[in-house]
N, C-alpha and C positions, 0 to 999 in steps of 0.2 A: 804088428799092430795097424796094419794100414784103417778099419776101424776104429779103434780111439785114436789112430794121428786126425781120422775125424771128426771125429765129435767133437776135436782140444779148438780143431779152427771152426765150429761152426760155432764152438762156447765160443769162443774173442773175435767174433766180426758182432754176435747178439753183446756184450760187453762191450764194443768200444762204439756200436748203433746207442746201446741205453748211456752211456758218460757224456757223445754229442749229446740225443736227445737231452739231459738231463740242462747242459751249459745251453742249451741255442732256441730246445722248447719244439713247439707249441705243446701243452699242456697231453692235451691227446694221444699226440706222440711220443712221449715220455713216458706216459700212463703206460702203453703199448708194450714198448719197446722192457718198463718193469717186466713186466706181466711175464711176460718170453725169455727174461734172463732167469728169471726164477723155476720156471713152467711149469705155473700153476692153471689150472684149468679152469671159469669161471667162475665154478660149482663151490670149487677148494678158498677159492678170495672171498667167495660170500660168508661161509664157515666160519675165516679170520674174522671177516664183520665182525658176525655172530658175537665170536666170543670176547669181542676190546667191548661190548653194548648196540654199538650201531650196525641194525637193519639194514639193507641196500638188494634189493631186486639187483638179480641178474641180468635182466633183459638194461635199467639204467646204467650198469658196468659196462656192456656192449657200447651201449649210447658216447661215457664217457671216452673210451681209448678209439670208437671209430672217429668222434669230433663232432657227432648231431648233438650230443646235449653238452650239458659243463654245467656239474656240480653248482648251485647257488643256496641252498637252503639251508641254514644255519647244521644240521642234521649231516646234511652233505657234504660239509666244510669238514665238520667231527669227523668223517669217512675217507676223505685225504686224510687230515694229521693223523689216520692213522693203517692209512694202504703205505703210509711212510715207513712205517714202524714192520709191519709184514713184509714188504716189497727191500728190505736192506735197503735205505733209500736218507741217505742225507740229511735231516728234520728239516723241515722246513721247503723241503724241497722243488717239490711238486705245490706246493700253497705258492712258491713263490711264480711259479707256472702261471696258477692259474691267474694270482695277481696280473699280471705283465697282460696278460693272453685281454683281460679285464682290461687294464687302462689302451689298446687296443685297437675296442670294441667301433672304437666311430669312426677312425681309418682305413681299418679293414673288414673282408667282407668274413663274414658268420658263417658255421658251415649248413646249404639251405637243404629246402627237404629232399632229400634224392631222394632216384626212384629205388635204392636202397631205403634208402628208408618206409616208405611206403610197401616194399614187398616184407619189411623186419615187421612195419605192427601189423600185413596180413596175416600174422598166426596171432598178432593180441587179435584182430577180428574175427579169429573163426574161436578161437578160447569166448567171447564179450555175445557170438550170438548163440553158440549152444549154453549158454548158465540163461541164455534171457528163451530156451527151448525155439531160436527161430530157422528153419528147415538154408541152409545155402541158396536156395536155388527160391523165390521168394513169388514166384512164377505171371512175372510181368515182363516186355518184352521194352525194352523203349526204344519210342518212335522219333523226339527229341525230348536235346536237355539245351534251355541254354540262362546259364550259370551269372552270375553278376557276382561282381567283388569286391569291394570297399577296402582303401589307404588309405585310413586317417594323416592327421595333423601330424606328429607322433611318426609316419613311417609304418606304422604297424600294421598289419591287417584289420581291420577294425568287422569288417564281418562277410558273409556274402549271403545273396539267395540264389533257390534254383526254381525255376519251373521247367514240372517234367506232363513230358505226353506220351502214357504205356498204353500198351494191349496186353492186357493177362490170355499168357495163353493154358491156365484152367480152372477149373471150378473153383467158386470161393475166397476166389485173394479177398484181401481190406484192410489191406496193409502195407507201407511200405520202409523199410529200413535205412533211413537218413546216416555218412558216414561224413565224419570231418575230423578231418589233420591238422594242428594245429602247428604251426612253426616253432620250429626249441628252439625250447626256454618257456612255452607256452602255459597254461594249468584248465585244462578240459574243465576240471570243477568248477571254473566262474565263468564257464559259456551258457551263451541263453539258448536255445531252440523255440520258433515261433512257427506255428502251423500257422498264412498267410490263406489261405484257399483253401478248398474241397477234402478237409484234413482237417485234423486231429494230434495234439503232442499225444503221446501216448510212455510208457516207460521210458528210461535217461540212463545213459550209462556213462564212466570216464574211465579213463585210464591214463592215470597221469604220469605214469614215466614211455607212454609212446605218443601224448598227447592226441588220441585219439576218444571221439566222441560219441556214442552211436544214442543214434535217434526213432522211437517207434512212431509215425505217420498210420493214423488212425482213418481210418476212411470211411464215410457212411453207408454204403449201402458193399453189398458182396459180389465182387461182378463174375462173372461167366465165359469162358474161356472165347474167345475174338470180342469182347467187350474193348472200345479204349476210353480212357479218362486221363483227365489235365487238372495238376493239384497243384499249389504252391507253400515253400516256406523258407524260413534266413534263420541263419547263427548268427552271434551274436558273439564276435570272439575280443581282440583287442586285450590280449591276455599274453603277448610276444612281444620279443623288439623287436627292432628295425628289419624288414619283413626287401627285400628283395625280386621274388617273385611267386605264382601261386601253377599249381600241377592237377591234373587228373590223369588216374590212369588208369584202362578200359583194360577188359579182360576181353569177351567174346564181342565181333566186329558188333556194330550198331547203331542205327541212329545218327538222324542229324544231331552232334553238339555248334554250338556259340558261348564263348567267355566271350564277354567282358569283364574289363579291370578301369576303374576308375576311381582317379585319386584326390587328395583337395587339395583345392586352389593356396593353402598353405606350405605343401610340398610336393615340387615337382618333381615328373623325373628324368634327367637330361634325354635320354634314348631306352627304347625299348625295340625287347623282341618275343615272333613268335620262335618260339621251338618243339623238335620232335623229337623220340627216343623210339628206334619198334621194342627192343628187348630192354635186361636186367642190363646184360651182356653191352649191347651198340651205345657205340656215342651217341651223345646229338648228334643234328641234321636236321634239314631244313627250317634252316634260319633265314626268317625275313625280317626287313626293320619296319618300323611299326611304328604311325607318326600318331600323336597325342592331337585329337581336335578340338577346337579351338571355343565354345562354349564350355562341354558338361567335362572337359579334361580329361578323355576316357581313353581310352586302346582292344579291338575286338580279334576275335581268331574266331573262322566259320569253318567248322569239318563237316563237306553236307554226308562223307556219314564216315562212323569216328571205326580204327581197325587196331587189333592187340597189341599192347605203348602206354603211350604217352602222349599229351600234348599239352603244353603251354605257355603258359610269357610272360620273358624277365623283364628288367627296368635296371637301370642303372642312376646315381646320384647324382653321384658328383666326381 
């Protein structure tokens, strides 16, 4: 019976991982191990939760077990207690790990906005664009994008401002879709979009579980193929906790990209660096230390011509 022996061995390993995770955590590892031990797909977990009178999306469950987000709202904490029963765990086992992780937040680095989370959010973005009846190809090529990010006194992502220079590659283009992906724990419903130059705000949609905000920026003119256009907008955020990096993902190769991160003088990092990532599976590379400017407390990077992948700036607080 080699197959039965093999299944027994796998079950023993999974059980041992769960026992270890329940003892030492962290929360997301224990949750992932518990779901694996019971052999339940997330859709079934969601179904069981609904029978307990708790509504939680599959996306949220996925983020919880990845460590990309933590349950914080009262409804989410009710879900954690229900999960203990559904997954046949000791009472308070997950709640205890969640409380311990909250206590360590000030000392440990929380889950950053990884490229994996950007890819996961792209599925949400596709659905949002479909609901708004917006085509994936907006008809614009980016010639230049200058992005200014503000980090506030609580070390939070306070907001950002973007200036775009674009060229239309088809006739009739009259809008741009801006996408903001907040840090873990953010509340996109509380964010605000400001049209600052050569555009006005149209429809705005928020997706809580992924932290994605989509805003339609309307031009006062219809561009013809070959026309260039310059516009500027801002996003007020400030809804998440401590921020440790800002990441910008790119699809097709494009024009110049400049990223500037400015820190509040009451909350300055001890060091900063740039990084790049060529694909979702590739490790981060291209690390380069960045020195804070003296008066404006900012760092920046410039990509003369962006390539597919990710570039960003990270920093350490202590």
